[in-house]
N, CA, C and O atoms as a CHARMM CRD file, in Angstrom:
* protein
*
  368
    1    1 MET  N     -4.68100  13.48100  17.79500 PROA 1      0.00000
    2    1 MET  CA    -3.58900  12.51500  17.77000 PROA 1      0.00000
    3    1 MET  C     -3.96000  11.28100  16.96500 PROA 1      0.00000
    4    1 MET  O     -3.15400  10.77300  16.18500 PROA 1      0.00000
    5    2 ILE  N     -5.19000  10.80100  17.15900 PROA 2      0.00000
    6    2 ILE  CA    -5.61800   9.60100  16.44400 PROA 2      0.00000
    7    2 ILE  C     -5.67900   9.85900  14.94400 PROA 2      0.00000
    8    2 ILE  O     -5.40100   8.96200  14.14800 PROA 2      0.00000
    9    3 GLY  N     -6.04400  11.09400  14.55000 PROA 3      0.00000
   10    3 GLY  CA    -6.11200  11.43000  13.13300 PROA 3      0.00000
   11    3 GLY  C     -4.78800  11.21100  12.42400 PROA 3      0.00000
   12    3 GLY  O     -4.75500  10.65300  11.32800 PROA 3      0.00000
   13    4 TRP  N     -3.69800  11.64600  13.03900 PROA 4      0.00000
   14    4 TRP  CA    -2.37800  11.47600  12.43000 PROA 4      0.00000
   15    4 TRP  C     -1.98900  10.00500  12.36200 PROA 4      0.00000
   16    4 TRP  O     -1.34000   9.57400  11.40900 PROA 4      0.00000
   17    5 LEU  N     -2.37900   9.24500  13.35900 PROA 5      0.00000
   18    5 LEU  CA    -2.08100   7.81400  13.33300 PROA 5      0.00000
   19    5 LEU  C     -2.84100   7.10600  12.21500 PROA 5      0.00000
   20    5 LEU  O     -2.32900   6.16600  11.60700 PROA 5      0.00000
   21    6 LEU  N     -4.07000   7.56300  11.94500 PROA 6      0.00000
   22    6 LEU  CA    -4.82700   6.99500  10.83300 PROA 6      0.00000
   23    6 LEU  C     -4.14000   7.26600   9.50400 PROA 6      0.00000
   24    6 LEU  O     -4.04300   6.38200   8.65200 PROA 6      0.00000
   25    7 PHE  N     -3.66300   8.49400   9.33500 PROA 7      0.00000
   26    7 PHE  CA    -2.96900   8.83500   8.09300 PROA 7      0.00000
   27    7 PHE  C     -1.66600   8.07000   7.96300 PROA 7      0.00000
   28    7 PHE  O     -1.30600   7.63300   6.87000 PROA 7      0.00000
   29    8 LEU  N     -0.96200   7.90500   9.06400 PROA 8      0.00000
   30    8 LEU  CA     0.28700   7.14300   9.03900 PROA 8      0.00000
   31    8 LEU  C      0.01400   5.67400   8.72100 PROA 8      0.00000
   32    8 LEU  O      0.74500   5.06300   7.94200 PROA 8      0.00000
   33    9 ALA  N     -1.02900   5.10800   9.31700 PROA 9      0.00000
   34    9 ALA  CA    -1.38500   3.71800   9.03100 PROA 9      0.00000
   35    9 ALA  C     -1.80900   3.56100   7.57700 PROA 9      0.00000
   36    9 ALA  O     -1.45300   2.57500   6.93100 PROA 9      0.00000
   37   10 ALA  N     -2.56200   4.52000   7.05700 PROA 10     0.00000
   38   10 ALA  CA    -2.98500   4.44500   5.66000 PROA 10     0.00000
   39   10 ALA  C     -1.78600   4.55400   4.72500 PROA 10     0.00000
   40   10 ALA  O     -1.68700   3.80900   3.75000 PROA 10     0.00000
   41   11 PHE  N     -0.86600   5.48900   5.02200 PROA 11     0.00000
   42   11 PHE  CA     0.32400   5.62600   4.18200 PROA 11     0.00000
   43   11 PHE  C      1.13300   4.33600   4.18100 PROA 11     0.00000
   44   11 PHE  O      1.52800   3.84300   3.12500 PROA 11     0.00000
   45   12 ALA  N      1.37700   3.79500   5.36400 PROA 12     0.00000
   46   12 ALA  CA     2.16800   2.55900   5.46000 PROA 12     0.00000
   47   12 ALA  C      1.45600   1.39900   4.76200 PROA 12     0.00000
   48   12 ALA  O      2.08600   0.61600   4.05000 PROA 12     0.00000
   49   13 GLY  N      0.15700   1.29500   4.96800 PROA 13     0.00000
   50   13 GLY  CA    -0.59700   0.21100   4.34900 PROA 13     0.00000
   51   13 GLY  C     -0.58800   0.28600   2.83500 PROA 13     0.00000
   52   13 GLY  O     -0.36600  -0.72200   2.16500 PROA 13     0.00000
   53   14 VAL  N     -0.82700   1.47700   2.28600 PROA 14     0.00000
   54   14 VAL  CA    -0.84400   1.63900   0.83100 PROA 14     0.00000
   55   14 VAL  C      0.55100   1.44600   0.25600 PROA 14     0.00000
   56   14 VAL  O      0.71700   0.80100  -0.77900 PROA 14     0.00000
   57   15 TYR  N      1.55500   2.00500   0.92700 PROA 15     0.00000
   58   15 TYR  CA     2.93500   1.86900   0.45000 PROA 15     0.00000
   59   15 TYR  C      3.31900   0.39400   0.33800 PROA 15     0.00000
   60   15 TYR  O      3.83600  -0.05000  -0.68700 PROA 15     0.00000
   61   16 VAL  N      3.05900  -0.34800   1.39700 PROA 16     0.00000
   62   16 VAL  CA     3.39300  -1.77900   1.39300 PROA 16     0.00000
   63   16 VAL  C      2.54500  -2.51900   0.37100 PROA 16     0.00000
   64   16 VAL  O      3.05700  -3.37600  -0.34900 PROA 16     0.00000
   65   17 ARG  N      1.26200  -2.20300   0.29700 PROA 17     0.00000
   66   17 ARG  CA     0.35900  -2.89600  -0.63100 PROA 17     0.00000
   67   17 ARG  C      0.78800  -2.70200  -2.08300 PROA 17     0.00000
   68   17 ARG  O      0.85600  -3.66600  -2.84600 PROA 17     0.00000
   69   18 ILE  N      1.07400  -1.47500  -2.45900 PROA 18     0.00000
   70   18 ILE  CA     1.44900  -1.20200  -3.84700 PROA 18     0.00000
   71   18 ILE  C      2.82800  -1.77100  -4.15100 PROA 18     0.00000
   72   18 ILE  O      3.05300  -2.30700  -5.23600 PROA 18     0.00000
   73   19 ALA  N      3.75200  -1.65800  -3.20200 PROA 19     0.00000
   74   19 ALA  CA     5.08900  -2.23400  -3.42700 PROA 19     0.00000
   75   19 ALA  C      4.98600  -3.75100  -3.60900 PROA 19     0.00000
   76   19 ALA  O      5.64300  -4.32100  -4.48000 PROA 19     0.00000
   77   20 LEU  N      4.16500  -4.39600  -2.78900 PROA 20     0.00000
   78   20 LEU  CA     3.99300  -5.84500  -2.92200 PROA 20     0.00000
   79   20 LEU  C      3.24800  -6.21700  -4.19500 PROA 20     0.00000
   80   20 LEU  O      3.55400  -7.22500  -4.83200 PROA 20     0.00000
   81   21 LYS  N      2.26900  -5.40000  -4.56200 PROA 21     0.00000
   82   21 LYS  CA     1.51600  -5.67000  -5.79100 PROA 21     0.00000
   83   21 LYS  C      2.44000  -5.56400  -7.00700 PROA 21     0.00000
   84   21 LYS  O      2.37900  -6.39800  -7.91100 PROA 21     0.00000
   85   22 ALA  N      3.29300  -4.54100  -7.02600 PROA 22     0.00000
   86   22 ALA  CA     4.24400  -4.40100  -8.12200 PROA 22     0.00000
   87   22 ALA  C      5.24800  -5.55000  -8.12200 PROA 22     0.00000
   88   22 ALA  O      5.58200  -6.09100  -9.17600 PROA 22     0.00000
   89   23 ALA  N      5.72500  -5.91700  -6.94200 PROA 23     0.00000
   90   23 ALA  CA     6.66300  -7.04000  -6.85000 PROA 23     0.00000
   91   23 ALA  C      5.99800  -8.33400  -7.31100 PROA 23     0.00000
   92   23 ALA  O      6.63200  -9.16800  -7.95700 PROA 23     0.00000
   93   24 LEU  N      4.72900  -8.49400  -6.97900 PROA 24     0.00000
   94   24 LEU  CA     3.98500  -9.67600  -7.40800 PROA 24     0.00000
   95   24 LEU  C      3.85700  -9.71200  -8.92800 PROA 24     0.00000
   96   24 LEU  O      4.05300 -10.76000  -9.54400 PROA 24     0.00000
   97   25 GLN  N      3.53500  -8.58700  -9.52500 PROA 25     0.00000
   98   25 GLN  CA     3.41400  -8.52300 -10.98000 PROA 25     0.00000
   99   25 GLN  C      4.75500  -8.77900 -11.66000 PROA 25     0.00000
  100   25 GLN  O      4.81700  -9.47300 -12.67500 PROA 25     0.00000
  101   26 LEU  N      5.82300  -8.22200 -11.10500 PROA 26     0.00000
  102   26 LEU  CA     7.15000  -8.45100 -11.67600 PROA 26     0.00000
  103   26 LEU  C      7.56700  -9.91100 -11.50900 PROA 26     0.00000
  104   26 LEU  O      8.24700 -10.46100 -12.37700 PROA 26     0.00000
  105   27 SER  N      7.17100 -10.54300 -10.41000 PROA 27     0.00000
  106   27 SER  CA     7.48000 -11.95800 -10.20700 PROA 27     0.00000
  107   27 SER  C      6.73900 -12.82900 -11.21500 PROA 27     0.00000
  108   27 SER  O      7.28400 -13.81600 -11.71000 PROA 27     0.00000
  109   28 VAL  N      5.50200 -12.46300 -11.51600 PROA 28     0.00000
  110   28 VAL  CA     4.74900 -13.20700 -12.52300 PROA 28     0.00000
  111   28 VAL  C      5.41500 -13.05800 -13.88700 PROA 28     0.00000
  112   28 VAL  O      5.54300 -14.03100 -14.63000 PROA 28     0.00000
  113   29 MET  N      5.83300 -11.85300 -14.20900 PROA 29     0.00000
  114   29 MET  CA     6.48900 -11.62100 -15.50700 PROA 29     0.00000
  115   29 MET  C      7.79200 -12.40900 -15.63200 PROA 29     0.00000
  116   29 MET  O      8.14600 -12.85600 -16.72300 PROA 29     0.00000
  117   30 ASP  N      8.50800 -12.57800 -14.51700 PROA 30     0.00000
  118   30 ASP  CA     9.79500 -13.27500 -14.52600 PROA 30     0.00000
  119   30 ASP  C      9.66000 -14.76200 -14.20800 PROA 30     0.00000
  120   30 ASP  O     10.66700 -15.45700 -14.07300 PROA 30     0.00000
  121   31 TYR  N      8.42300 -15.26000 -14.08600 PROA 31     0.00000
  122   31 TYR  CA     8.16600 -16.67600 -13.78000 PROA 31     0.00000
  123   31 TYR  C      8.83500 -17.12500 -12.48100 PROA 31     0.00000
  124   31 TYR  O      9.42600 -18.20400 -12.42600 PROA 31     0.00000
  125   32 ARG  N      8.74400 -16.30400 -11.44400 PROA 32     0.00000
  126   32 ARG  CA     9.29100 -16.65300 -10.13000 PROA 32     0.00000
  127   32 ARG  C      8.15000 -17.13500  -9.24900 PROA 32     0.00000
  128   32 ARG  O      7.60700 -16.38600  -8.43600 PROA 32     0.00000
  129   33 PHE  N      7.80000 -18.39900  -9.42900 PROA 33     0.00000
  130   33 PHE  CA     6.61700 -18.97000  -8.79700 PROA 33     0.00000
  131   33 PHE  C      6.70500 -18.99300  -7.27300 PROA 33     0.00000
  132   33 PHE  O      5.68000 -18.85300  -6.60600 PROA 33     0.00000
  133   34 ARG  N      7.86700 -19.16100  -6.71800 PROA 34     0.00000
  134   34 ARG  CA     8.00600 -19.26600  -5.25000 PROA 34     0.00000
  135   34 ARG  C      7.68100 -17.96400  -4.52600 PROA 34     0.00000
  136   34 ARG  O      7.34200 -17.98200  -3.34300 PROA 34     0.00000
  137   35 ARG  N      7.78000 -16.86200  -5.20900 PROA 35     0.00000
  138   35 ARG  CA     7.50100 -15.57200  -4.57800 PROA 35     0.00000
  139   35 ARG  C      6.01900 -15.21500  -4.58300 PROA 35     0.00000
  140   35 ARG  O      5.58100 -14.37900  -3.79400 PROA 35     0.00000
  141   36 ILE  N      5.25400 -15.83600  -5.45600 PROA 36     0.00000
  142   36 ILE  CA     3.87100 -15.41300  -5.66700 PROA 36     0.00000
  143   36 ILE  C      2.98900 -15.66200  -4.44300 PROA 36     0.00000
  144   36 ILE  O      2.23000 -14.77500  -4.05400 PROA 36     0.00000
  145   37 ILE  N      3.06800 -16.82900  -3.83400 PROA 37     0.00000
  146   37 ILE  CA     2.17200 -17.15700  -2.71100 PROA 37     0.00000
  147   37 ILE  C      2.43600 -16.27100  -1.49000 PROA 37     0.00000
  148   37 ILE  O      1.48800 -15.68100  -0.97200 PROA 37     0.00000
  149   38 PRO  N      3.68700 -16.14800  -1.00200 PROA 38     0.00000
  150   38 PRO  CA     3.87400 -15.28300   0.17900 PROA 38     0.00000
  151   38 PRO  C      3.56200 -13.81500  -0.10200 PROA 38     0.00000
  152   38 PRO  O      3.01900 -13.12400   0.76000 PROA 38     0.00000
  153   39 LEU  N      3.89900 -13.33400  -1.29300 PROA 39     0.00000
  154   39 LEU  CA     3.58600 -11.94200  -1.62200 PROA 39     0.00000
  155   39 LEU  C      2.08300 -11.70400  -1.63500 PROA 39     0.00000
  156   39 LEU  O      1.62100 -10.63400  -1.23700 PROA 39     0.00000
  157   40 SER  N      1.32400 -12.68100  -2.08400 PROA 40     0.00000
  158   40 SER  CA    -0.13500 -12.54400  -2.12400 PROA 40     0.00000
  159   40 SER  C     -0.73000 -12.42500  -0.72300 PROA 40     0.00000
  160   40 SER  O     -1.60000 -11.58700  -0.48700 PROA 40     0.00000
  161   41 TYR  N     -0.26600 -13.25300   0.20200 PROA 41     0.00000
  162   41 TYR  CA    -0.81400 -13.21500   1.56500 PROA 41     0.00000
  163   41 TYR  C     -0.43000 -11.92900   2.30000 PROA 41     0.00000
  164   41 TYR  O     -1.27100 -11.32900   2.96900 PROA 41     0.00000
  165   42 VAL  N      0.80300 -11.50900   2.18600 PROA 42     0.00000
  166   42 VAL  CA     1.22500 -10.28000   2.86900 PROA 42     0.00000
  167   42 VAL  C      0.52700  -9.07000   2.25500 PROA 42     0.00000
  168   42 VAL  O      0.18800  -8.11500   2.95400 PROA 42     0.00000
  169   43 SER  N      0.32000  -9.12000   0.95800 PROA 43     0.00000
  170   43 SER  CA    -0.38500  -8.04600   0.27700 PROA 43     0.00000
  171   43 SER  C     -1.80900  -7.89500   0.81400 PROA 43     0.00000
  172   43 SER  O     -2.26900  -6.77300   1.02500 PROA 43     0.00000
  173   44 GLN  N     -2.49200  -8.97600   1.03100 PROA 44     0.00000
  174   44 GLN  CA    -3.85200  -8.91600   1.55200 PROA 44     0.00000
  175   44 GLN  C     -3.88700  -8.46000   3.01100 PROA 44     0.00000
  176   44 GLN  O     -4.84800  -7.81600   3.43100 PROA 44     0.00000
  177   45 LEU  N     -2.86900  -8.78100   3.77400 PROA 45     0.00000
  178   45 LEU  CA    -2.78200  -8.29500   5.14700 PROA 45     0.00000
  179   45 LEU  C     -2.69600  -6.76600   5.16200 PROA 45     0.00000
  180   45 LEU  O     -3.35900  -6.11100   5.96600 PROA 45     0.00000
  181   46 SER  N     -1.88700  -6.21000   4.27800 PROA 46     0.00000
  182   46 SER  CA    -1.78200  -4.75100   4.21600 PROA 46     0.00000
  183   46 SER  C     -3.09700  -4.12600   3.75200 PROA 46     0.00000
  184   46 SER  O     -3.40500  -2.99000   4.11200 PROA 46     0.00000
  185   47 GLU  N     -3.86600  -4.85600   2.96200 PROA 47     0.00000
  186   47 GLU  CA    -5.17000  -4.36400   2.51600 PROA 47     0.00000
  187   47 GLU  C     -6.11600  -4.16100   3.70200 PROA 47     0.00000
  188   47 GLU  O     -6.91600  -3.22500   3.69600 PROA 47     0.00000
  189   48 LEU  N     -6.03700  -5.01100   4.70200 PROA 48     0.00000
  190   48 LEU  CA    -6.87200  -4.85200   5.89600 PROA 48     0.00000
  191   48 LEU  C     -6.54900  -3.56500   6.64500 PROA 48     0.00000
  192   48 LEU  O     -7.44900  -2.90300   7.16100 PROA 48     0.00000
  193   49 VAL  N     -5.27800  -3.21000   6.70700 PROA 49     0.00000
  194   49 VAL  CA    -4.88000  -1.95900   7.35700 PROA 49     0.00000
  195   49 VAL  C     -5.47900  -0.76900   6.61300 PROA 49     0.00000
  196   49 VAL  O     -5.98000   0.17300   7.22700 PROA 49     0.00000
  197   50 ILE  N     -5.42000  -0.82600   5.30000 PROA 50     0.00000
  198   50 ILE  CA    -5.95000   0.26900   4.48200 PROA 50     0.00000
  199   50 ILE  C     -7.46000   0.40500   4.68500 PROA 50     0.00000
  200   50 ILE  O     -7.96300   1.51300   4.87300 PROA 50     0.00000
  201   51 ILE  N     -8.17000  -0.70000   4.64700 PROA 51     0.00000
  202   51 ILE  CA    -9.62500  -0.66700   4.80200 PROA 51     0.00000
  203   51 ILE  C    -10.00400  -0.10900   6.17200 PROA 51     0.00000
  204   51 ILE  O    -10.93900   0.68300   6.28700 PROA 51     0.00000
  205   52 GLY  N     -9.28100  -0.52200   7.20500 PROA 52     0.00000
  206   52 GLY  CA    -9.57000  -0.02100   8.54700 PROA 52     0.00000
  207   52 GLY  C     -9.35300   1.47400   8.68000 PROA 52     0.00000
  208   52 GLY  O    -10.19000   2.17300   9.25100 PROA 52     0.00000
  209   53 ALA  N     -8.24900   1.96900   8.16300 PROA 53     0.00000
  210   53 ALA  CA    -7.96400   3.40600   8.24500 PROA 53     0.00000
  211   53 ALA  C     -8.97300   4.20800   7.42900 PROA 53     0.00000
  212   53 ALA  O     -9.44700   5.25000   7.88100 PROA 53     0.00000
  213   54 ASP  N     -9.30200   3.73000   6.23700 PROA 54     0.00000
  214   54 ASP  CA   -10.29100   4.42100   5.40000 PROA 54     0.00000
  215   54 ASP  C    -11.64400   4.48600   6.08800 PROA 54     0.00000
  216   54 ASP  O    -12.29600   5.53000   6.10300 PROA 54     0.00000
  217   55 ALA  N    -12.05600   3.37200   6.65000 PROA 55     0.00000
  218   55 ALA  CA   -13.37100   3.32000   7.29400 PROA 55     0.00000
  219   55 ALA  C    -13.45400   4.31500   8.44200 PROA 55     0.00000
  220   55 ALA  O    -14.47200   4.98700   8.60900 PROA 55     0.00000
  221   56 LEU  N    -12.39900   4.41400   9.22900 PROA 56     0.00000
  222   56 LEU  CA   -12.42900   5.34300  10.36800 PROA 56     0.00000
  223   56 LEU  C    -12.47400   6.79500   9.91700 PROA 56     0.00000
  224   56 LEU  O    -13.13200   7.61800  10.55300 PROA 56     0.00000
  225   57 VAL  N    -11.78000   7.12400   8.82300 PROA 57     0.00000
  226   57 VAL  CA   -11.81300   8.50200   8.32700 PROA 57     0.00000
  227   57 VAL  C    -13.17700   8.83100   7.72800 PROA 57     0.00000
  228   57 VAL  O    -13.70600   9.91700   7.96600 PROA 57     0.00000
  229   58 VAL  N    -13.74900   7.91600   6.95900 PROA 58     0.00000
  230   58 VAL  CA   -15.04800   8.17100   6.32600 PROA 58     0.00000
  231   58 VAL  C    -16.14800   8.27300   7.36500 PROA 58     0.00000
  232   58 VAL  O    -17.06200   9.08400   7.21600 PROA 58     0.00000
  233   59 VAL  N    -16.07900   7.46300   8.41800 PROA 59     0.00000
  234   59 VAL  CA   -17.09700   7.50700   9.47200 PROA 59     0.00000
  235   59 VAL  C    -17.10400   8.87400  10.15800 PROA 59     0.00000
  236   59 VAL  O    -18.15500   9.34700  10.59200 PROA 59     0.00000
  237   60 ARG  N    -15.94800   9.49900  10.25600 PROA 60     0.00000
  238   60 ARG  CA   -15.88100  10.81300  10.89800 PROA 60     0.00000
  239   60 ARG  C    -16.50700  11.90800  10.04100 PROA 60     0.00000
  240   60 ARG  O    -16.84100  12.97300  10.56000 PROA 60     0.00000
  241   61 ARG  N    -16.67200  11.67200   8.74400 PROA 61     0.00000
  242   61 ARG  CA   -17.36100  12.55700   7.80200 PROA 61     0.00000
  243   61 ARG  C    -16.79100  13.96200   7.73600 PROA 61     0.00000
  244   61 ARG  O    -17.54400  14.93000   7.62200 PROA 61     0.00000
  245   62 ASN  N    -15.51000  14.08600   7.80300 PROA 62     0.00000
  246   62 ASN  CA   -14.86000  15.37700   7.65900 PROA 62     0.00000
  247   62 ASN  C    -14.27900  15.44800   6.24700 PROA 62     0.00000
  248   62 ASN  O    -13.35500  14.70100   5.92600 PROA 62     0.00000
  249   63 PRO  N    -14.80800  16.33500   5.39700 PROA 63     0.00000
  250   63 PRO  CA   -14.34800  16.38100   4.01200 PROA 63     0.00000
  251   63 PRO  C    -12.85200  16.68400   3.87700 PROA 63     0.00000
  252   63 PRO  O    -12.19700  16.18000   2.96500 PROA 63     0.00000
  253   64 VAL  N    -12.31700  17.49600   4.77200 PROA 64     0.00000
  254   64 VAL  CA   -10.88900  17.81100   4.70700 PROA 64     0.00000
  255   64 VAL  C    -10.06200  16.55800   4.99200 PROA 64     0.00000
  256   64 VAL  O     -9.05800  16.31300   4.32400 PROA 64     0.00000
  257   65 GLU  N    -10.47700  15.77000   5.97500 PROA 65     0.00000
  258   65 GLU  CA    -9.75500  14.52700   6.28000 PROA 65     0.00000
  259   65 GLU  C     -9.87100  13.52000   5.13600 PROA 65     0.00000
  260   65 GLU  O     -8.92000  12.79200   4.85000 PROA 65     0.00000
  261   66 ILE  N    -11.02200  13.47600   4.48800 PROA 66     0.00000
  262   66 ILE  CA   -11.19100  12.54900   3.36400 PROA 66     0.00000
  263   66 ILE  C    -10.27100  12.94500   2.21900 PROA 66     0.00000
  264   66 ILE  O     -9.60900  12.08700   1.63600 PROA 66     0.00000
  265   67 LEU  N    -10.22100  14.23000   1.88900 PROA 67     0.00000
  266   67 LEU  CA    -9.31500  14.69100   0.82900 PROA 67     0.00000
  267   67 LEU  C     -7.85200  14.47300   1.20900 PROA 67     0.00000
  268   67 LEU  O     -7.03300  14.10600   0.36600 PROA 67     0.00000
  269   68 ALA  N     -7.53200  14.70100   2.47600 PROA 68     0.00000
  270   68 ALA  CA    -6.15600  14.45900   2.93100 PROA 68     0.00000
  271   68 ALA  C     -5.80700  12.97700   2.83100 PROA 68     0.00000
  272   68 ALA  O     -4.68100  12.62600   2.47600 PROA 68     0.00000
  273   69 MET  N     -6.77000  12.10500   3.14500 PROA 69     0.00000
  274   69 MET  CA    -6.53300  10.66600   3.04400 PROA 69     0.00000
  275   69 MET  C     -6.28400  10.26800   1.59100 PROA 69     0.00000
  276   69 MET  O     -5.42400   9.43200   1.31600 PROA 69     0.00000
  277   70 ILE  N     -7.02900  10.85800   0.66600 PROA 70     0.00000
  278   70 ILE  CA    -6.81400  10.57900  -0.75800 PROA 70     0.00000
  279   70 ILE  C     -5.40900  11.00200  -1.16400 PROA 70     0.00000
  280   70 ILE  O     -4.72800  10.27100  -1.88300 PROA 70     0.00000
  281   71 ALA  N     -4.96600  12.17500  -0.71100 PROA 71     0.00000
  282   71 ALA  CA    -3.62500  12.65400  -1.04100 PROA 71     0.00000
  283   71 ALA  C     -2.54600  11.74900  -0.43600 PROA 71     0.00000
  284   71 ALA  O     -1.55800  11.42500  -1.09700 PROA 71     0.00000
  285   72 VAL  N     -2.73800  11.35000   0.80600 PROA 72     0.00000
  286   72 VAL  CA    -1.77200  10.47400   1.47500 PROA 72     0.00000
  287   72 VAL  C     -1.68000   9.13400   0.76300 PROA 72     0.00000
  288   72 VAL  O     -0.58600   8.62100   0.52900 PROA 72     0.00000
  289   73 MET  N     -2.83600   8.56700   0.41900 PROA 73     0.00000
  290   73 MET  CA    -2.84100   7.25500  -0.22400 PROA 73     0.00000
  291   73 MET  C     -2.26500   7.32000  -1.63900 PROA 73     0.00000
  292   73 MET  O     -1.57400   6.39400  -2.06400 PROA 73     0.00000
  293   74 GLY  N     -2.53600   8.38900  -2.36400 PROA 74     0.00000
  294   74 GLY  CA    -1.96100   8.54700  -3.69600 PROA 74     0.00000
  295   74 GLY  C     -0.45600   8.67900  -3.65100 PROA 74     0.00000
  296   74 GLY  O      0.24900   8.08900  -4.46900 PROA 74     0.00000
  297   75 THR  N      0.04100   9.44800  -2.70100 PROA 75     0.00000
  298   75 THR  CA     1.49200   9.60500  -2.53800 PROA 75     0.00000
  299   75 THR  C      2.14100   8.27800  -2.16000 PROA 75     0.00000
  300   75 THR  O      3.19100   7.91900  -2.69200 PROA 75     0.00000
  301   76 ALA  N      1.51800   7.56000  -1.24800 PROA 76     0.00000
  302   76 ALA  CA     2.06100   6.26500  -0.84400 PROA 76     0.00000
  303   76 ALA  C      2.06000   5.28000  -2.00900 PROA 76     0.00000
  304   76 ALA  O      2.96200   4.44900  -2.11600 PROA 76     0.00000
  305   77 ALA  N      1.06000   5.36300  -2.87900 PROA 77     0.00000
  306   77 ALA  CA     0.97000   4.43800  -4.01100 PROA 77     0.00000
  307   77 ALA  C      2.13200   4.62500  -4.97700 PROA 77     0.00000
  308   77 ALA  O      2.77300   3.65200  -5.37300 PROA 77     0.00000
  309   78 TRP  N      2.41100   5.88900  -5.36300 PROA 78     0.00000
  310   78 TRP  CA     3.51800   6.05500  -6.30600 PROA 78     0.00000
  311   78 TRP  C      4.86400   5.79700  -5.64900 PROA 78     0.00000
  312   78 TRP  O      5.78800   5.31900  -6.30700 PROA 78     0.00000
  313   79 CYS  N      4.99100   6.10600  -4.36200 PROA 79     0.00000
  314   79 CYS  CA     6.24500   5.79400  -3.66000 PROA 79     0.00000
  315   79 CYS  C      6.46700   4.27600  -3.59100 PROA 79     0.00000
  316   79 CYS  O      7.58700   3.80300  -3.78700 PROA 79     0.00000
  317   80 GLY  N      5.41400   3.52700  -3.31700 PROA 80     0.00000
  318   80 GLY  CA     5.52600   2.06900  -3.25900 PROA 80     0.00000
  319   80 GLY  C      5.87000   1.46900  -4.60700 PROA 80     0.00000
  320   80 GLY  O      6.69400   0.55800  -4.69000 PROA 80     0.00000
  321   81 ALA  N      5.24500   1.97400  -5.67400 PROA 81     0.00000
  322   81 ALA  CA     5.52900   1.45800  -7.01100 PROA 81     0.00000
  323   81 ALA  C      6.96800   1.75500  -7.40800 PROA 81     0.00000
  324   81 ALA  O      7.65600   0.88300  -7.93800 PROA 81     0.00000
  325   82 TRP  N      7.42500   2.96800  -7.16000 PROA 82     0.00000
  326   82 TRP  CA     8.81300   3.32300  -7.49900 PROA 82     0.00000
  327   82 TRP  C      9.79900   2.46900  -6.70900 PROA 82     0.00000
  328   82 TRP  O     10.79700   2.00300  -7.25900 PROA 82     0.00000
  329   83 THR  N      9.52800   2.26300  -5.42700 PROA 83     0.00000
  330   83 THR  CA    10.42600   1.44900  -4.60600 PROA 83     0.00000
  331   83 THR  C     10.51800   0.02400  -5.13500 PROA 83     0.00000
  332   83 THR  O     11.60900  -0.53600  -5.24300 PROA 83     0.00000
  333   84 SER  N      9.38200  -0.55300  -5.46200 PROA 84     0.00000
  334   84 SER  CA     9.37800  -1.92200  -5.97400 PROA 84     0.00000
  335   84 SER  C     10.12100  -2.02600  -7.29700 PROA 84     0.00000
  336   84 SER  O     10.88100  -2.97000  -7.51300 PROA 84     0.00000
  337   85 MET  N      9.90600  -1.06900  -8.17600 PROA 85     0.00000
  338   85 MET  CA    10.60100  -1.08900  -9.46700 PROA 85     0.00000
  339   85 MET  C     12.11100  -0.92500  -9.28200 PROA 85     0.00000
  340   85 MET  O     12.89800  -1.59400  -9.95100 PROA 85     0.00000
  341   86 TRP  N     12.50800  -0.03800  -8.37600 PROA 86     0.00000
  342   86 TRP  CA    13.92900   0.17800  -8.13600 PROA 86     0.00000
  343   86 TRP  C     14.57400  -1.07900  -7.55200 PROA 86     0.00000
  344   86 TRP  O     15.65200  -1.48700  -7.98600 PROA 86     0.00000
  345   87 LEU  N     13.91200  -1.69200  -6.56400 PROA 87     0.00000
  346   87 LEU  CA    14.46000  -2.91100  -5.95700 PROA 87     0.00000
  347   87 LEU  C     14.52600  -4.05200  -6.96700 PROA 87     0.00000
  348   87 LEU  O     15.47800  -4.83200  -6.96600 PROA 87     0.00000
  349   88 HSD  N     13.51400  -4.14800  -7.82600 PROA 88     0.00000
  350   88 HSD  CA    13.51400  -5.20400  -8.84800 PROA 88     0.00000
  351   88 HSD  C     14.68400  -5.01500  -9.81300 PROA 88     0.00000
  352   88 HSD  O     15.38700  -5.97000 -10.14300 PROA 88     0.00000
  353   89 ARG  N     14.88500  -3.78700 -10.25600 PROA 89     0.00000
  354   89 ARG  CA    15.99000  -3.51900 -11.19400 PROA 89     0.00000
  355   89 ARG  C     17.34700  -3.74100 -10.52600 PROA 89     0.00000
  356   89 ARG  O     18.28100  -4.24200 -11.15200 PROA 89     0.00000
  357   90 ARG  N     17.44200  -3.36800  -9.26800 PROA 90     0.00000
  358   90 ARG  CA    18.72100  -3.45700  -8.56900 PROA 90     0.00000
  359   90 ARG  C     19.10300  -4.89700  -8.21600 PROA 90     0.00000
  360   90 ARG  O     20.27400  -5.26600  -8.30100 PROA 90     0.00000
  361   91 PHE  N     18.11600  -5.71200  -7.82100 PROA 91     0.00000
  362   91 PHE  CA    18.42900  -7.05000  -7.30200 PROA 91     0.00000
  363   91 PHE  C     18.01700  -8.19600  -8.21200 PROA 91     0.00000
  364   91 PHE  O     18.17700  -9.35700  -7.83300 PROA 91     0.00000
  365   92 SER  N     17.49900  -7.91400  -9.38600 PROA 92     0.00000
  366   92 SER  CA    17.12100  -9.01700 -10.29200 PROA 92     0.00000
  367   92 SER  C     18.13400  -9.17500 -11.40300 PROA 92     0.00000
  368   92 SER  O     17.98300 -10.04900 -12.25700 PROA 92     0.00000
């Protein structure tokens, strides 16, 4: 049960982190200074979730779980980037 929660936490953490990172980069490109500070802090908060989930999977030393974590995090990364780009295009 805990294994699935780790993967879910990693997916959510990476998804939010990448979406915020993309939003932060788009805000810099558009000179939207007011968005940069809050996006930076929330982005780092999501980074802590990712580090915690990764550490717990690596400590367990199961190669299948490590590969699954890589797949989950990669999927969350492209989903987060696409979401941020879509929201930026739609609402900017």
